[in-house]
N, C-alpha and C positions, 0 to 999 in steps of 0.2 A: 469180317476178315480184311477187306480192303482198307477200311478205316484204320485198323490196327497196324497193317503193313505200312501205310503212308505215315502214320505217327512215328513208328519205330525207325524206318529207314530214311525218311525225309523231314521229320518234325513238322508234318502238315496235319492240321485238323480238317475234318470234312463235315462241317455242320450243314444241315438242310437250310436252304435259303428261306424257308418258311418257319424255321425254329425261332423260339423266343430269344436265343443267343444272338441271332442275326438281326431280328427286329429291334430288340432293345439296344443293341449296339449301334443302330442306324448306320451300318456299314455301307459305304459307297461301293457298289458292285464293280465299278471300273478300277478300283484299287486292288482287286484280287487277281491272282495270276491265271485263274481258270476255274472251270466247273465240270462236274461229272453228272451226266443225265442218264436216267434209266426209266424205261417203261416196259413191263413184261420182261422179256429176255434180251432186250436191245439196250446196249450201253454205248454212249459216245461222249465226246468231250468238246468243250468250248475252251480254247486256250489263247492266252495273250502271247503273241509272237511279235517281237519288236514292239511296235506301237499299235498293233491291230489285234482285235479278237477274231478268231477263226473257228467256225463250226467244223469239227473233224468227225464227220458222220459217215460211216462206211456205206450207208444206204443212199447217199447223195452221189451224183456224178463226180463232183470234185469239192474240195474245201470251199466254204463260203465265208467271205469277210463280213464282219459286223462292226459297225462304227461304235465308238464309246457311247454316242448319243442314243443309238438303237438298242444297246445291250439290255437294259432293264426291261424294255418292251418285249424283246425276244425271250428273255427268261420267264416273264409273266405268261407269254403265249404258250411256252412249253409246259408250264405249270397247269395252265387251263386245259391243255390237251391230255393231262393225266400223267405227265412225267414227274418223277422225283428229281429234284435239282439240288445238288450238293456243291458247296463252295470249297475250293481248295484254298484254305486260309494259311498262308505261309509263303515260302519261296520255293518255287519249282526248280529242279536242277536244270542247268543249261544243257544243250546238246553236247555230245562228246567231242573232244578235240585231240586228246592224246591217243596214241596207238592202243594202250591198254584199255582205254574207255571204248574205243571203236570195236574192240574184240567182244565187248558185252552185247553188241547189237550191230547188225550189218549197216555200214555207213550209208548205203544208198537209200535207206529208209528214213534218214534224218533230213528234213526239209528245210530249205531256206525260203524266206518270204518271196523273193523274186521268182523262185521256181514254182511256188504255189500259184502266183499270179499268172505266170506264163504257161503253166501246165506242163512242166518238164521236171525231170529228176536227175539224180546223180551229180557227178562232178567231172570236170575235165572233158574227155571225149564223149561222155554220155549225156552231156547237157541237152542235146537235141532230141533225146528220147522222149516220146509222148507218154507221160506217166499214167494217163487215163485210158490209153488204148488197152484193150483186152481185159479191162476191169468191169465186172458186171455188178448188179445190185447186190450189196452185202459182201463184196470182196474184202478180205482182211489183209 
């Protein structure tokens, strides 16, 4: 169902990184905009934001930056741990900018890279808010 929704709404395919499609195409993982990972009932993403890949996993205390150099090793490590890893092959939509786009999701949940690095959220007066405070393991 996820695969069908991404194809229909965003023209993204979601091949497994271990599929023949990915292996035969010799795709450079660093050219892809992101990945969706799953094991049991746990889903999370690795997403390219600006020039860095970020592990966006709700079970971690905060997002973790991964270098382009380390990306393939990280993907392989997750595969070895039993995760299914799917590549988002196409162009992911940018964060919203227009008012009508913001109404589709609360703006304070759209992150800027500098906020991820400094551990803060929001914009304007809210920039000093500690985004990781009061979030426990598995917070969504």
